[in-house]
VOKOLRO-456610 format. One record per atom (N, C-alpha, C, O): x, y, z. Coordinates in steps of 0.2 Angstrom, whole numbers, plus 5000, padded with zeros to 4 digits. Example, Ala and Ser with C-alpha at 12.3 -4.5 7.8 and 13.67 -1.06 7.14 Angstrom:
2
506649725039/506249785039/506649845039/507149835042/506449895035/506849955036/506450005039/506750065040/
end
This chain:
592
500449945000/500050005000/500450065000/500950075004/500350114995/500850174995/500750215001/500150215005/501250255003/501250295009/500750355007/500750385002/500250375012/499850425012/500050485016/500250475022/500050545014/500250605018/499650625022/499150655020/499650595029/499150615033/499150685035/499650705038/498650725034/498650795036/498050795042/497450795041/498350815048/497850825053/497350875052/497650935050/496750875053/496250925052/496350985057/496650965063/496151045056/496151095061/495751075067/495951095072/495251045066/494751025071/495150975076/495150985082/495550925073/495950885077/496550915081/496650905087/496850965077/497351005081/497151045086/497451045092/496551085085/496251125090/496051075096/496151095102/495751025095/495450975100/496050955104/495950955110/496650935101/497150915105/497450975110/497650965115/497451035107/497751095111/497251105117/497551115122/496651095116/496151115121/496251055127/496251065133/496250995124/496350935129/496950935133/496950925139/497550965130/498150975133/498051025139/498351015144/497751075137/497651135142/497251115147/497351135153/496751075146/496251045151/496651005156/496551005162/497050955153/497450915158/497950955162/498050935168/498251005159/498751045163/498351085168/498651095174/497751115167/497451155172/497151105177/497051135183/496951045175/496551005180/496850935179/496550885176/497450915182/497750855181/497350795184/497350745181/496950815189/496450765192/495950745187/495550695188/495850785182/495250765177/495450705172/495050675169/496150695172/496350635167/496250665160/496250725159/496150615156/496050635149/495350645147/494950605145/495150715148/494450735147/494350755140/494850775136/493750735137/493550755130/493350825130/492850845134/493650875126/493350945126/492750945122/492351005123/492450895119/491850895115/491850955110/491350995111/492250955106/492351005101/491850995095/491850945093/491551055093/491151045087/491151115083/491351165086/490951115077/490951175073/490351215076/489851195079/490451285075/489951325078/489851385074/490251405070/489251415074/489051475071/489351535074/489251595072/489551535081/489751585085/490551605083/490751655084/490851545082/491551555080/491751495076/491251465073/492351475075/492551415070/492351355074/492051305071/492551355080/492351295084/492151315091/492251365094/491751265094/491551275101/491751215105/491551155103/492051225111/492151165116/491651165121/491651215125/491251115122/490751115127/490851065133/490551055138/491451035133/491650975138/491751005145/491750965149/491851075145/492051095152/491451095157/491551095163/490851105154/490251105158/490151035162/490151035169/490250985159/490150915162/490750905167/490650875172/491350925165/491950915169/491850955176/492050925181/491651015175/491551065181/491051035186/491151035192/490551005183/490050975187/490250915191/490150905197/490650875187/490950815190/491450835196/491450795201/491850885195/492350905200/492050955205/492450985209/491450965204/491051015208/491451085208/491551115214/491551105202/491951175202/491451225198/490951205195/491751285197/491351335193/491651325186/492251335184/491151315181/491351305174/491751365171/492151355167/491451425173/491751485170/492551495172/492951515168/492651485179/493251485181/493751435178/494351445177/493451375177/493851325174/494051345167/494651335165/493551365164/493651385157/494151445156/494651445152/494151485161/494751545161/495451515161/495851535158/495451465166/496151425167/496351395160/496951395158/495851365157/496051325151/496251375145/496751365142/495851435145/496051485140/496751505141/497151505136/497051515147/497751535148/498151485146/498751495143/497951415146/498451365144/498451355137/498951325134/497951375133/497851355126/498351405122/498751385118/498351465124/498751515121/498551525113/498151485111/498751575110/498651585103/499251595099/499851595102/499251585093/499851595089/499751565082/499351585078/500151515080/500151485073/499451465071/499351465065/499051425075/498451395073/497851435076/497451455072/497851445082/497251475086/497351555086/497851575089/496851585084/496951655083/496651685090/496851735092/496051655092/495751685097/495251635101/495051595098/495251645108/494851595112/494451645117/494751685120/493851635117/493451675122/492951625126/492751575123/492851645132/492351605136/491651635135/491551695135/491151585134/490551615132/490051575136/490151515138/489451605138/488851575142/489151545148/489551575152/488851495150/489051465156/489751435157/489951415162/490051425151/490751395152/490951365145/491451325145/490651385139/490851365133/491551395131/491651455133/491951365127/492451405124/492351415116/492251365113/492351475114/492251485107/492951505104/493351545107/493151465099/493851465096/493851485089/493451455085/494251525087/494351555080/495051535078/495551555082/495151505072/495851485070/496051545065/495651585063/496651545064/496951605059/496851585052/496851525050/496751635048/496751625041/497351585038/497251545034/497851605041/498551575038/498551495040/498751455035/498251475046/498251405047/497751365042/497951315040/497151395041/496751365036/497051355029/497051295027/497451405026/497751395020/498251345020/498351305015/498651355025/499251305026/499051235026/499251185023/498451225030/498251155030/497951125023/498051075021/497651175020/497351155013/497951145008/497851105004/498451185009/499051175004/499351105005/499551075001/499351085012/499651015013/499150965010/499450915008/498550975010/498050925007/498150925000/498150874997/498150984997/498250994990/498850954987/498850934981/499450954991/500050924989/500050854989/500450814986/499450824992/499450744992/498850724987/498350754987/499050674983/498550654978/497950624981/497450614978/497950604988/497450574992/497050634996/496650615000/497250694995/496950754998/497050745006/496650775009/497650715008/497750715015/497350665019/497350665025/497050615015/496650565018/497050505020/497350475016/497150495026/497650435028/497350375027/496650365027/497750315027/497450255027/497250235034/497550265039/496850185035/496650165042/497250145046/497650105043/497250155052/497850135056/497850055056/498450025056/497350025057/497349945057/496749925052/496249895054/496949925046/496449895041/496449825042/496849785044/495849795040/495649725041/495449705034/495549725029/495049645034/494749615028/494049615029/493749585034/493649645024/492949645025/492649605019/492849625013/492249565020/491849525014/491249565014/490849565019/491049595008/490449635008/489949595003/490149584997/489349585005/488849545001/488349594999/487949615003/488349604992/487849654990/487749634982/488049594979/487249664979/486949654972/486849584971/487249544969/486249564974/486149484974/485449474970/484949454972/485549474963/484949464959/484749384959/485249344961/484249364956/484049294955/484149274948/483849304943/484349214947/484449184940/483749174937/483249154941/483749184931/483049174927/482549224929/481949214927/482649274933/482149324935/482449394933/482949414933/481949434931/482149504930/482349544936/482049534941/482749594935/482949634941/482449694941/482249724936/482149704947/481649754948/481949814952/482549814955/481549864954/481749924958/482049904965/482449934967/481849844967/482049824974/482749794974/483049794979/483049784968/483749764967/484249824967/484849824968/483949884967/484349944966/484749964972/485349974972/484449964978/484749994984/485349944986/485949974988/485349884986/485849844988/486449854983/487049854986/486349854977/486949874972/487249934973/487849944974/486849994974/487150054974/487450074981/488050094981/487150054986/487450064993/488050014994/488550034996/488049954991/488549904992/489149934988/489749924991/489049954982/489649974978/489950034981/490550044981/489550084984/489850144987/490250124993/490850154994/490050084997/490350065003/491050025001/491550035005/491049984996/491649954994/492150004992/492749994994/491950054988/492450104986/492750144992/493350154992/492250164996/492550205002/492950155007/493450185009/492750095008/493250055012/493850045009/494450045013/493850025003/494550014999/494950084999/495550075000/494650134999/495050204999/495350215006/495950245006/495050185011/495350195018/495850145019/496150135025/496050095014/496550045015/496249975017/496649935018/495649965018/495349905020/495449855014/495349875008/495549795015/495549745010/494849715009/494549695014/494549735003/493849715003/493749654997/493949664992/493349605000/493249554995/492449554994/492049554998/492249564987/491549564985/491249494984/491549454982/490649494987/490249434985/489549454983/489249484987/489349424977/488749434975/488349364975/488449314971/487949364981/487649294983/486949294979/486449294981/487049274972/486449274968/486049214969/486249164972/485349214968/484949164969/484949114963/484649124958/485349064963/485449014958/485348944959/485648904956/484948934964/484748864966/484048854969/483748904971/483748804968/483048794971/482648754966/482848734961/482048734969/481648684965/481348714959/481148674954/481348774958/481048804951/481548784945/481248784940/482148764947/482548744941/482348674938/482548664932/482048634942/481748574939/481348584934/481348554928/480848634935/480348654930/480648684923/480548664918/481148724925/481448764919/481948714915/481848714909/482348674918/482748624915/482348574911/482548554905/481848544914/481448494910/481148524904/481048494899/480848584905/480548624899/481048634893/480948624887/481748644895/482248654890/482448594887/482548594881/482448534891/482548474888/482048454882/482248424877/481448474884/480848454879/480748504874/480448494869/481048564875/481048624869/481748654869/481948704871/482248614866/482948624866/483148694863/483748714864/482748724859/483048784856/482748854859/482848904857/482448844865/482148904868/482648954871/482549014871/483348934872/483848984874/484349004868/484849034869/484148984862/484548994856/484549074855/484049104857/485149094853/485249174851/485149184844/485349144840/484949244842/484949264835/485649264832/485749244826/486049294836/486749294834/487249284840/487249324845/487549224840/487949204846/488449254848/488749254853/488749284843/489249334844/489049394848/489449414852/488449424847/488249484851/487549464854/487049474850/487549454860/486949444863/486849494868/487249514873/486249534867/486149584872/485749564878/485549504878/485849604884/485449584890/484749584889/484449534892/484449624884/483749624883/483549554880/483049524882/483949534875/483749464872/483849414877/483349364877/484349414881/484449354886/483849354891/483549304892/483649414893/483049414898/482449394894/481949364897/482349414888/481749404884/481649324884/481149294884/482249294882/482249214881/482049184888/481649144888/482349204893/482249184900/481449194902/481149144905/481249254901/480549264903/480049224899/479549194902/480149214893/479749174888/479749104891/479249074892/480349074892/480349004894/480048994901/479748944903/480149044906/479849044912/479149034912/478848994915/478849084908/478049084908/477849024905/477348994907/478148994899/477948934896/477948874901/477548834901/478548864904/478648814909/478148814915/477948764917/478048874917/477548884923/476848864921/476548824924/476648884915/475948864912/475948794912/475348764914/476448754909/476448684908/476448654915/476048604916/476848674919/476848644926/476248644930/476048604933/475848704929/475248714932/474648674929/474148654932/474748654923/474148624919/474248544917/473748514916/474848524918/475048454915/475348414921/475948434923/474948374924/475248334930/475848294928/476248284932/475848264922/476448224920/477048264919/477648244922/477048324916/477648374916/477848394923/478448394925/477348404927/477448424934/477948364938/478348384941/477748304937/478048244939/478748244937/479248234940/478848254930/479548254927/479948304929/480548294931/479648364931/480048424933/480248404940/480848424942/479848374944/480048354951/480648304951/481048314955/480548264947/481148214946/481748244944/482348224946/481748294940/482248334938/482648374943/483248384943/482248394948/482548424954/482948374958/483548394960/482748314958/483148264962/483748254958/484348244961/483748254951/484348244947/484848304948/485448294949/484548364949/485048424949/485348414956/485948424957/484948404961/485348394968/485748334969/486248344973/485648284965/486148234965/486748244961/487248204961/486748294957/487348314953/487348284946/487948274943/486848264943/486748234937/487148274932/486948334931/487548244927/487948294923/487548334918/487648394917/487148294914/486748334909/486248384913/486248444910/485948374918/485548424922/485948484924/485748534923/486548464927/486948524929/487148564923/487248624924/487348534917/487548574911/486948624909/487148674907/486348594909/485748634907/485648694912/485448754911/485748674919/485648724924/486148784923/486048844924/486848764921/487348814920/487148864914/487348914914/486748834909/486548874904/486048934906/486148994904/485648914911/485248964914/485649024918/485449084917/486148994921/486549044925/486949084920/486949154921/487249064915/487549104910/487149154906/487349204905/486549124904/486049174901/485849234906/485849284903/485749214912/485549264917/486149314918/486049374919/486749294918/487349334919/487449384913/487549444914/487249364907/487249414901/486849474903/486949534902/486249454906/485749504907/485949544913/485949604913/486149514919/486349544925/486949604923/486849654925/487449574919/488049624918/487849684914/488049734914/487249674909/487049724905/486749774910/486749834908/486349754915/486049804919/486549834924/486449904925/486949804926/487549834930/487949884926/488149934929/488049864920/488349904915/488049974914/488350024914/487349974914/486950034914/487050074920/487050134920/487150034926/487250074932/487950094933/488150124938/488350084928/489050104928/489450074934/489750104938/489350014934/489549974940/489849904937/489649874933/490449894940/490849834938/490749774942/490849784948/490449724939/490349664943/490849604940/490749594934/491249584944/491749534941/491549464942/491249444947/491649424937/491349354937/491649314943/491249274946/492249324945/492549284951/492149304958/492249264962/491849364958/491549384964/490849354965/490449364970/490549334959/489849304959/489849234962/490049184958/489749224968/489649154971/488949154974/488849174980/488549114970/487849114972/487749054977/488249034980/487049044978/486848994984/487248924982/487448894987/487248914976/487548844974/488248834976/488548784976/488648894977/489348894978/489448864985/490048844987/488948854989/489048824996/488748754997/488648735002/488448724991/488148664992/488548614995/488248574999/489148604993/489648554996/489748555003/489948515007/489548615006/489648625014/489048615018/489048605024/488448615015/487848615018/487748555023/487548565029/487948495021/487848435025/488248445032/488048425037/488948465030/489348465036/489148525041/489248515047/488948575038/488648635042/488148605047/488148625053/487648575044/487048545048/487348495053/487148495059/487848455051/488148405056/488448435062/488348415068/488848485060/489248525066/488748555071/488848555077/488248585068/487748615072/487348565077/487248585083/487248505074/486848455078/487348425083/487148415089/487948415081/488348385086/488548425092/488648405097/488548495090/488748535096/488148555100/488248585105/487548535098/486948555102/486748615100/486248635104/487048655096/486748725094/486048715090/485648755091/486048665086/485348645083/485048585086/485448535087/484448575086/484048515088/483548495084/483248535080/483348435084/482748415080/482148435083/481948425089/481648455079/480948475081/480548465075/480548485070/480048415077/479548395071/479948375065/479648385060/480448335066/480848315060/481348365057/481748345053/481248425058/481748475055/482248495060/482248485066/482848515057/483448535062/483348615063/483348655058/483248635069/483148695071/483548725076/483848695080/483648795076/483948835081/483448875085/483148915081/483448875091/482948915095/483248975099/483748975101/482849025099/483049085103/482449105108/481849105106/482649125114/482149145119/481749205117/481149205119/482049245113/481749315112/481349315105/481149365103/481349255102/480949255095/480349215096/480449155096/479749245096/479149205097/478649235091/478649285089/478249185090/477649205085/477049235089/477149245095/476549255085/475949285088/475649245093/475349265098/475749175093/475449135098/475849125104/475649085108/476449155104/476849155110/477349095110/477749095114/477249055105/477748995104/478449025101/478449065097/478948985103/479649005100/479648995092/479348935090/479949035088/479949025081/480749015080/481149055081/480848955077/481548935076/481848955069/481448975065/482548955069/482848965063/482948895060/483248845063/482548875054/482548805051/483148795047/483248835042/483648755049/484248745045/484148685040/484348695034/483748635042/483648585037/482948565038/482648555044/482548555033/481848545033/481648475035/482148425034/481048455037/480948385039/480948345032/481048285033/480848375026/480948325020/481648315018/481748285013/482148345022/482848335020/483148395016/483748395015/482648445014/482948495010/483248545015/483148555021/483748595012/484048635016/483748705016/483448725010/483648745022/483348805022/483948865020/484548845019/483748925019/484148975017/484748985022/485248995021/484548965029/484948975034/485648935033/486148955035/485548865031/486048825030/486548855025/487148855026/486348885020/486748915015/487148975018/487748985017/486749025021/487049085024/487549065030/488049095030/487449015034/487948985039/488548955035/489048965038/488448925030/489048895026/489448955023/490048945023/489049005021/489449065018/489849095023/490449115022/489549105030/489949135035/490649085037/491149115037/490549025037/491148975038/491648995033/492248995034/491448995026/491849005021/492249075021/492849075020/491849125023/492149195023/492549205028/493049245028/492449175034/492949185040/493549135039/494049155040/493349075038/493949025038/494349025032/494949015033/494049035026/494449025020/494649095017/495249105015/494249145018/494349215015/494749255020/494949305019/494749235027/495049275032/494749335034/495049385036/494049345033/493749405035/493749415042/493649375046/493849485044/493649505051/493049545052/492849565057/492749565046/492149595046/491749565040/491949555034/491049545041/490649525036/490049585036/489749595041/490049605030/489549665029/489049645024/489149625018/488349635026/487849615022/487349675020/487049705025/487349695014/486949755012/486249715009/486149705003/485849715014/485249675013/484549715016/484649745021/484049705012/483349735014/483249725022/483349675025/483049775025/482849785032/482349725034/482349705040/481949705029/481449655030/481749585032/481349545034/482349575031/482749515032/483149525039/483549475040/483049575043/483449585049/483349535054/483849515057/482749505055/482649455060/483049385057/483349355062/483049375051/483349315048/484149315050/484449275052/484349375048/485149385049/485349385056/485849365058/484849415061/485049415068/485049345070/485549325074/484649305068/484649235070/485249195067/485549155071/485349205061/485949175058/486649195061/487049155063/486749265063/487349285066/487349255073/487949235075/486849255077/486849225083/487049145083/487349125087/486749115078/486849045078/487649035076/487948985079/487949075072/488649065070/489049085076/489549055077/488849125080/489249145087/489149085091/489749065094/488549055092/488548995096/488948935094/489248895098/489048935087/489448875084/490148895084/490548845083/490348955086/491048975086/491348995079/491949005079/490849005074/491149025068/491249095067/491649125064/490849135071/490949205072/491249215079/490849215084/491849215079/492249225086/492349295088/492149345084/492649315093/492749385096/493049425091/492949485091/493549395086/493949435082/493549455075/493849485071/492949435075/492549445069/491849485070/491549455075/491649535067/491049565068/490649555061/490849555056/489949545062/489549535057/488949585057/488649595062/488949625052/488449685052/487949675046/488149665040/487349695047/486849695042/486749775040/486549805045/486949795034/486849865032/486149865029/486049855023/485649865034/484949855032/484649925028/484749975030/484349905023/484049965019/483249965019/482949905019/482950025018/482250025017/482050015010/482449995006/481350025009/481050015003/481050074998/481050135001/481050064992/480950114987/480250124986/479850074984/479950184987/479250204986/479150244980/479550274977/478450244978/478250284972/478150354975/478150364981/477950404971/477850474973/477250474978/477250514982/476850424978/476250414982/476450394989/475950384994/477050374990/477250344997/477150274998/477250245003/476850244992/476750164993/477250134989/477650164985/477350064990/477850024986/477850044979/477250044976/478350054976/478450074969/478150014964/478449964964/477650034960/477349984956/477150024949/477150084949/477049984944/476850014937/476050024938/475750014943/475750064933/475050074934/474650014934/474050014937/474949954931/474549894931/474649854937/474449804938/475049884942/475149854949/475749804948/475849764953/476149804943/476749764942/477349794946/477349854946/477849754947/478449784950/478849814944/478849794939/479149874946/479449914940/480149874939/480549864943/480249864932/480849834929/481449894930/481349944929/481949864933/482549914935/482749944928/482950004928/482849904923/483149934917/482649984914/482950034911/482049984914/481550034912/481650104916/481650154913/481750094922/481850144927/482550184925/482550244925/483050144924/483650174922/483650214915/483950264914/483350184911/483250214904/482850274904/483050324901/482350274908/481950344909/482350394912/482350454910/482750374917/483150424921/483650454916/483750514916/483950414912/484450444907/484150484902/484350534900/483550464900/483150504895/482950574897/483050624894/482750574904/482550644907/483150684907/483150744906/483750654910/484350694911/484650714904/484850774904/484550674899/484850694893/484450754890/484750804887/483850764891/483450824889/483650884893/483650934890/483850874900/484050934904/484750954901/484851014901/485150904900/485850924897/485850954891/486151004889/485350934886/485350964879/485151034880/485351074876/484651044884/484351114885/484951164887/484951214885/485351134892/485851184894/486551184890/486951224891/486551134885/487151124881/487251184876/487851194874/486751214874/486851264868/487351314870/487751344866/487351334876/487851394878/488551374878/488951414876/488651304879/489351284879/489551244873/490151224872/489051234868/489251194862/489451124863/489951104860/489051084867/489251014867/489150974861/488650994858/489550924859/489350884853/488850834855/488650824861/488550804850/488050754851/488250694856/487950674860/488850674855/489150624859/489250644866/489150604871/489450704867/489550734874/488850734877/488850724883/488350754874/487650764876/487450694879/487150684884/487550644874/487350574876/487750544882/487450524887/488350554882/488850534888/488550574894/488550534899/488550634894/488350674900/487650654902/487550654908/487150644898/486550624899/486550554904/486150554908/486950514901/487050444905/487350464912/487150434917/487850504912/488250514919/487750554924/487750534930/487350604921/486850634925/486250594927/486050594933/485950554923/485450514924/485550454929/485250454934/486150424928/486350364933/486550394939/486450374945/486950454939/487150484945/486550514949/486550504955/486050534946/485450554949/485050504953/484850504959/485050444950/484750384953/485150364959/484850344965/485850354958/486250334964/486250384970/486150364975/486250444968/486350504973/485650504977/485750514983/485150494974/484450494978/484450444983/484150444988/484750384981/484750324985/485250334991/485050324997/485850354989/486350364994/486250424999/486550425004/485850474997/485850535001/485250525006/485150565011/484950465006/484450445011/484750395016/485150355013/484650405022/484950365027/484750295025/484150285024/485150245024/485050175021/484350145024/483950115021/484350155031/483750115034/483050145033/482550115034/483050205030/482450235029/482150225022/482550205017/481550215021/481250215014/481350285011/481450335014/481350285004/481350345001/480850344994/480750294991/480650404992/480150404987/480650414980/481050464980/480450374975/480750384969/480450434965/479950414962/480750494964/480450544960/480950574955/481350614957/480850554949/481350574944/481350644943/481950674941/480750684943/480750754942/481250784947/481650834945/481250764953/481650794959/482350774958/482850814959/482450714956/483150684955/483550724950/484150734951/483250744944/483650774939/483550854939/483750884935/483350874945/483250944946/483950984947/484350954950/484051044944/484651074945/484751114952/485251134954/484151114955/484151144962/484051094967/483651044967/484351114973/484251064979/484751014980/485251014976/484650964984/485150914986/485050854981/484850804982/485350874975/485350824969/486050814967/486450854968/486250754963/486850744961/486950794955/487550814954/486450814951/486550864946/486850934948/487250964945/486550954954/486851014957/487551014958/487951054957/487750954961/488450944962/488850944956/489450964955/488650904951/488950894945/489050964941/489550984938/488551004942/488551074939/489051114943/489451154940/489051114949/489551154953/490251134951/490751174950/490351064950/491051044948/491251074941/491751094940/490751064936/490851084929/490951164929/491451184925/490651204933/490751274933/491451294936/491751334933/491651254941/492251264944/492851244939/493251284938/492751194935/493251174930/493251224924/493751244921/492651254923/492651314918/493051374920/493451404915/493051394926/493451444929/494151434928/494551474926/494351374930/495051354929/495351354922/495951364921/494851334917/495051334910/495151404908/495551424903/494751454911/494751524908/495351564912/495451624910/495751524916/496251564920/496851584916/497251634919/496951564910/497451584906/498151564909/498251504911/498551614910/499251604913/499251594921/499651574924/498651624924/498651614931/498551544934/498251504930/498851524939/498951464941/498651454949/498651504952/498351394951/498151394958/498751384962/499151334962/498851434966/499451434971/499151464978/498851514978/499351424983/499151444990/499551504992/500151504992/499151554995/499551614998/499251615006/498851655007/499651585010/499451585017/499451655020/499151665025/499851705017/499951765020/499351815019/499251865022/498851795015/498351835013/497751825018/497551775020/497351885019/496751875023/496251845019/496251845013/495751805022/495251775019/494551805020/494451835026/494151815015/493451835016/493051785019/493251725020/492451795022/492051755026/491851695022/491951635025/491651695016/491551645011/492151595010/492051535009/492651625010/493351585009/493451545015/493651485014/493351575021/493451535027/493051475028/493251425029/492351495026/491851435027/492051385022/492051325024/492251395016/492351345011/493051305013/493051245013/493551345016/494151315018/494051265024/494351215024/493651285029/493551245035/493251185033/493351135036/492751185028/492351125026/492851085022/492751025023/493251105017/493651065014/494151025018/494350965017/494351055024/494751025029/494450965032/494850925036/493750955032/493450905035/493350845031/493050795033/493650845025/493450785020/493750715023/493350665023/494350715026/494650655028/494250625034/494150565034/494050675039/493650645044/492950625042/492750575045/492650655037/492050625035/492050555032/491650515034/492650545028/492750475025/492850425031/492550375031/493250445036/493350405042/492750385045/492650325047/492250435046/491650425049/491150375045/490850325048/491150385039/490750345034/491050275034/490650225035/491650265034/491950195034/491850155041/491750095041/491750195046/491650165053/490950145054/490850095057/490450195051/489750185053/489350155047/488750135048/489650145041/489350115035/488750165034/488250135032/488850225034/488350275032/488550325026/488750375028/488450295020/488650345014/488250405014/488550455011/487650415017/487350475017/487650535020/487550595018/488150515025/488550565028/489050595022/489250655023/489250555018/489750585012/489250625007/489550685005/488650605006/488250645001/488150715005/488150765001/487950715011/487850775015/488450825015/488350885014/489050795016/489650835016/489750865009/489950925008/489650825003/489750854997/489250904995/489450954991/488650894997/488150944995/488251014999/488251064996/488551005005/488651065008/489351105005/489351165005/489751055003/490351084999/490151124993/490351174992/489651094989/489451124983/489051194985/489151244981/488751194990/488351254992/488851304995/488751364993/489351284998/489851335001/490251364995/490451424995/490351324990/490751344984/490251394980/490551444978/489651384980/489151424976/489151494979/489251544976/489151494986/489151554990/489851594989/489851654987/490351554989/491051584987/491051614980/491351674979/490851574976/490851594969/490451664968/490651704964/489851664971/489451724971/489751794974/489651844972/490151774980/490351834984/491051854983/491351904984/491451804980/492251814979/492451814972/492551754969/492451864968/492751864961/493351824961/493851834965/493451774956/494051734956/494551764951/495051794953/494351774945/494851794940/494951874940/495351904937/494451904943/494451984944/494552004951/494252054953/494851964955/494951974962/495252044963/495752064960/494952084968/495152154969/495852154972/496252204972/496152094975/496752094978/497352084974/497952074976/497252084967/497852074963/498052004961/497651954963/498551994958/498751924956/498851874961/498551814960/499051884967/499151834972/498451814975/498351754976/497951864975/497251844977/496951794972/496551754973/497051814965/496851774960/497051704961/496651654960/497751694962/498051624963/497751594969/497651534968/497651624974/497351594980/496651574979/496451514982/496251614976/495551594975/495551534969/495151494970/495951534965/496051474960/496251414964/496051364962/496651424969/496851364973/496251334977/496251274977/495851384979/495251354983/494751324978/494451274979/494751354972/494351314966/494551244965/494151204964/495251244964/495551184962/495451124967/495251074966/495551144973/495451094979/494751074980/494651014981/494351124979/493551104979/493451054973/493051004975/493651064967/493551024962/493750954963/493450904962/494450954965/494750884967/494350844972/494250784972/494150884977/493750854983/493050824980/492850774982/492750874976/492050844974/492150784969/491750734970/492650784965/492750734960/492950664964/492650614962/493350674969/493550614973/492950584977/492750524977/492550634980/491950614984/491450574980/491150524982/491350604974/490850584969/491050514967/490650464966/491650504965/491950444962/491850384967/491650334965/491950404974/491850354979/491050334979/490950274981/490650374977/489950354977/489750324971/489150304970/490250324966/490050284959/489750334955/489350314950/489850404956/489550454951/490050494947/490550514950/489950504941/490450534937/490350614937/489850634938/490950644936/490850724936/491150744929/491750754928/490650764924/490850784918/491250854918/491050894923/491750864914/492150924914/491750984911/491851034914/491350964907/490851024904/490150994904/490050944902/489751044906/489051024907/488651084906/488051074907/
end
């Protein structure tokens, strides 16, 4: 891993100075937390003295005065004053802001350090089902999972992706048997170029025809059931035909993920079938250890706090009474594989909140079995539902589930018309309009998803998503493009930091916010909350807009040095926006 130039934020430096002064003034307090936060009364406010004075039965204002004497002013801190019952209002110098930003600008990672103790995270996200269309419900796992993967990798974590596709089950008996009896149903018009649309059309047609036959023809139903037995027994011909369904589905999956501007690697796709060889051993180990017990013929794990409406305990069923395996057997086998074979110390599941009880029971079972030991944490990054404008689950007018590909196509179409309308002023080519339309449309869909706290439901409103105003990706993309336009127009003037110059209020606000990028990423990586990064970037774009309105850049009244300093702020803002958006999987066009 290359060396990163870690640049302590001004907040961290000020926090340390206040903590040191607190310890010096009150050694008996030990390592007290100053509780430093940004403030509208000054740059920072320290609130920790109130609780400390109460604990030590002292006067908070007197304690604050002692601490102020110990902090001193100079290179970083310009002014400290006691406010209210004992708060400290702290202002940093303009010079300190610019020097810190210059240190960030000198580093290609913008001063973002690698985590002190990076580990190995296996992240389970983007899990469509073989032979079924992807719908709007598949969007969140893919978008949130991809963003968390990028963010964790950027902080130095080793991330192993796993796409746990639904590629096993009794429905394959029906599909395979139908294909045996109608062998040309999955043939392609041109084997060289098969579109995702054609692959899905084949699968859809075959699924509907086999389902109709299964429901109406008892003899076919019996043949299909026997075919399930052959599949589970590993019959060669049956497995080869099953693989055709998986391969056909992957053509479709990859085309949809391609529209989402998301790379899914074949080696990372390990579906339910990938754990088949482990299922029997998983069940045996659970039963032998007493973690699972037989109940009415099924192998179950019970929990004192999980009860049904009738008050009876509801178990996690690992093996059914008919000998079939439940989802739990597969999920527990996956945990064994990911911890013991892949060396994970964190398991992150980006899965619908409606599966929370299932995963709580699976994780607890794995702990009891010793597969999740103290050195490993398992986390469900649970997400809410995508709703329509009416606040109800998103459906078509006919009440059908919305196809994901239709949704993405419409987003790109809407965005392209917005881009085309604005493009006349800057003379974009048709190719640029189409490219930017895709970047803006897909970016809008991703940003709307990521800017909502994952656990909350959100309304899918394309009109709002592609709006140039408000908390949208388009607003951020336009802020970036406007910024790049200024840098292109700068001629011979170059972005150069001038710490000796005084800063206007809008410059200070922008500078202090730029300085928080590294800490924001550290918080997101720790809490798995990408919406904190979207909130940071939206505020950055808003502060840049205020700076742009209030502080002339190329016609700065302070002469060449001030032009260079403001270009420096523009350049660092652009780099921070581009990096932040890239981590979210959103492109930033240079001209828009």
